[in-house]
C-alpha positions, -999 to 999 in steps of 0.1 A, spaced: -183 147 -180 -149 132 -187 -158 97 -168 -155 113 -137 -177 96 -107 -186 118 -79 -167 114 -47 -162 133 -15 -124 128 -19 -123 153 -45 -141 179 -26 -114 174 3 -85 174 -22 -98 205 -36 -103 221 -4 -71 216 8 -54 230 -20 -72 260 -17 -66 266 20 -30 260 12 -30 285 -13 -48 311 10 -28 301 42 -1 325 34 -23 353 53 -12 337 87 22 343 82 12 384 80 28 393 114 62 386 100 58 414 76 44 440 104 77 458 112 91 453 77 60 471 58 61 501 89 97 506 79 94 508 41 59 531 44 64 549 77 102 547 82 93 535 114 93 499 123 71 504 156 45 526 136 19 495 139 -1 503 110 7 475 86 -12 452 110 -46 468 100 -41 453 65 -49 419 81 -78 429 100 -92 444 71 -84 409 49 -100 390 77 -132 413 74 -134 409 37 -127 372 39 -159 369 64 -181 390 41 -170 371 10 -181 337 28 -218 351 39 -219 363 4 -206 336 -17 -221 309 1 -258 313 -9 -249 324 -43 -227 288 -49 -255 272 -34 -282 286 -59 -262 293 -89 -237 265 -89 -200 266 -86 -194 270 -123 -213 303 -122 -192 314 -94 -154 304 -98 -150 306 -137 -162 344 -137 -136 351 -108 -109 334 -125 -115 357 -157 -123 388 -135 -89 384 -117 -70 378 -149 -56 341 -138 -60 328 -172 -34 353 -185 -11 347 -155 -13 309 -159 24 304 -172 38 330 -149 20 314 -119 18 275 -127 -14 255 -131 -20 243 -94 -47 270 -84 -64 268 -115 -67 228 -117 -77 232 -81 -105 252 -90 -114 239 -120 -118 204 -105 -139 217 -78 -162 231 -102 -164 199 -121 -167 176 -93 -197 197 -77 -213 203 -109 -219 167 -119 -244 152 -93 -250 115 -86 -274 99 -108 -299 98 -80 -298 135 -70 -333 152 -73 -341 188 -66 -379 195 -62 -390 161 -74 -369 167 -107 -338 142 -112 -307 156 -133 -324 148 -164 -355 172 -156 -380 141 -155 -401 146 -124 -397 113 -98 -417 98 -69 -393 104 -41 -410 84 -18 -404 53 -44 -372 63 -52 -360 63 -16 -376 23 -15 -357 16 -44 -323 32 -36 -317 15 1 -292 32 23 -292 62 -2 -294 101 10 -324 121 9 -318 148 -21 -313 185 -7 -345 205 -13 -364 234 -4 -381 228 31 -416 225 30 -445 224 56 -446 185 56 -409 186 60 -413 200 96 -428 169 109 -401 154 130 -398 121 147 -390 119 185 -355 105 179 -343 130 152 -320 158 165 -324 180 133 -356 200 125 -359 213 89 -363 250 88 -362 279 64 -328 300 63 -345 328 80 -361 307 109 -327 289 115 -310 323 115 -333 337 142 -333 307 167 -316 311 200 -292 282 197 -278 300 163 -275 333 178 -258 315 210 -234 298 185 -226 329 167 -216 352 201 -196 316 213 -178 313 176 -172 350 178 -155 345 214 -134 316 203 -119 335 171 -114 368 185 -80 366 204 -67 338 178 -70 363 149 -55 393 171 -24 369 179 -19 356 143 -16 391 135 7 401 160 29 371 170 60 378 157 58 416 167 47 401 204 82 382 205 104 408 191 87 439 212 81 423 242 106 395 246 134 414 224 140 381 204 152 384 168 135 386 136 144 351 126 138 337 162 100 353 156 97 339 123 103 303 135 75 307 161 52 322 137 60 290 113 54 265 141 24 282 154 7 279 119 14 238 123 -6 239 157 -32 259 137 -35 234 110 -34 204 138 -62 219 156 -83 224 122 -76 184 116 -77 168 153 -106 185 169 -133 177 144 -116 143 142 -120 135 179 -153 150 182 -163 119 157 -145 96 177 -167 102 205 -199 100 183 -188 69 168 -169 48 195 -181 64 226 -219 71 211 -220 105 224 -249 122 206 -234 143 178 -245 178 185 -233 173 224 -201 159 211 -195 191 192 -201 213 222 -179 192 241 -153 201 223 -159 239 224 -161 236 260 -124 225 258 -114 250 233 -130 278 251 -120 266 285 -84 266 274 -86 302 260 -100 312 293 -69 298 313 -44 307 288 -56 344 281 -60 348 320 -24 337 329 -6 358 297 -6 390 318 17 372 346 34 356 320 43 389 303 54 406 336 78 378 346 93 378 310 84 339 307 90 335 268 92 297 267 56 298 289 44 323 267 52 304 237 36 270 249 4 291 260 2 306 224 7 272 206 -25 259 230 -45 291 222 -39 288 185 -46 250 184 -82 258 203 -86 289 177 -81 260 149 -101 239 162 -130 259 168 -127 271 132 -127 236 120 -155 224 140 -180 249 133 -191 234 98 -200 201 112 -216 217 144 -237 237 123 -249 209 103 -256 188 133 -276 215 149 -297 223 116 -292 197 91 -281 200 53 -306 228 44 -290 259 38 -259 248 53 -238 270 27 -251 305 39 -255 295 73 -219 285 75 -208 319 57 -229 338 80 -212 323 113 -179 331 97 -188 369 98 -182 364 134 -146 362 128 -145 389 105 -160 412 127 -135 400 154 -107 411 130 -120 441 118 -139 456 149 -117 438 176 -83 437 158 -88 476 151 -97 486 183 -69 463 200 -44 482 177 -58 515 182 -61 512 220 -23 493 219 -8 524 200 -28 553 219 -12 537 251 23 533 237 20 571 230 12 578 263 44 562 276 31 528 289 55 498 283 52 476 253 38 446 279 16 467 298 -1 480 268 -7 444 256 -19 436 293 -46 462 292 -59 452 262 -59 411 267 -77 420 302 -105 432 281 -104 403 257 -108 378 284 -141 392 297 -152 386 263 -138 350 259 -154 343 294 -189 356 281 -184 332 250 -178 304 274 -209 312 295 -233 316 264 -220 282 253 -239 263 281 -272 282 266 -267 263 234 -292 237 236 -283 199 223 -314 182 236 -337 178 209 -369 178 226 -360 215 241 -350 225 208 -381 215 189 -408 225 215 -417 266 209 -404 289 232 -370 284 250 -364 254 270 -332 241 287 -327 206 303 -299 195 325 -295 158 330 -330 154 317 -345 177 341 -359 212 327 -345 241 346 -355 268 322 -390 272 305 -400 299 288 -432 297 266 -431 314 233 -452 348 226 -485 346 210 -475 366 180 -443 342 175 -468 313 177 -492 328 151 -462 338 127 -449 301 131 -481 288 121 -486 312 90 -448 301 79 -458 264 83 -492 269 61 -473 289 36 -445 265 31 -469 234 29 -485 251 -3 -450 250 -23 -449 211 -18 -449 193 -55 -477 169 -60 -465 132 -61 -463 114 -94 -459 80 -105 -418 74 -117 
């Protein structure tokens, strides 16, 4: 269509523009006091920040719902009706063509598959093909994404991915532990992004202009973290020959470990009124927050493969949404109650930060339970090895084994018969 050929760089450009347009949410903390003053006639009311937490919640819910929808219906069935629903076509002249062009390009690129793309044995023209023969002809080509079948569950010993259905993948211990770990990684970052400007002005008595500058610089560290941490993990894989899933896990050791140190030392920094140290620690924290957010798609894909990556990524992003809604609103409610009881601003923050410190420590501990050893992950039950030596071995329940066998038998019947090209 229009002479365009598929290229992953188009996706990168389109995704970058979309993220740029929604990135204004990270400057929300600058508006907390002005909105509280305008609505409640009290700049320290502490209500405006709730809008940020609700927005993060909507973001997480949208990703979990739209991920499966886009994967099943295609982007053109989602993006174009959304454009009409929000009236973007009528605001084209007012707002310009940047956003509409970016979204149209996204739909166009994703809608035009490469010539060798197949789904359930059918090519882009609807003709039946023999996929085994097709792979022999197209040396070095990728295997088309298909609904997993019983035959797909046969995995070689050297493979680090086991093809599972969406339900099977979501119920694995590793995905559950990754969800908890990601929740801990994102929790304090979301809260800091919503209150950074207020923290600078209320705790350290800085001017609104200075606080606004810190928010802008902090956003740059967020961006750098999202770009640098996935790139570093790729360097570990390509040049140091570290196994992919373990390389991603190492990055999360750093992001969570850095947050444990920063959050653990923040009470002392606040009590000693060390503004410079506070700013440095917040930049490190935000970089770790952004790095965790940017690395999670690769971590999920390396652990579970390309099958159902859209819904799995969307669902794990609900951890950030829960952190924003439950964690953020709880933080704000507890903070306002402590201020109403006469506690100082700094001590009110410290009491809440200490609770978050416990959550982040739990996330750091849970990360150890995420298995990157293929043999441990593929064997039924829960098994964990350290330096090649198995230290935990929990056999599966008998009913779980029966369910697994029934599921494999059911998926095996869905495989299409092989036909000649």
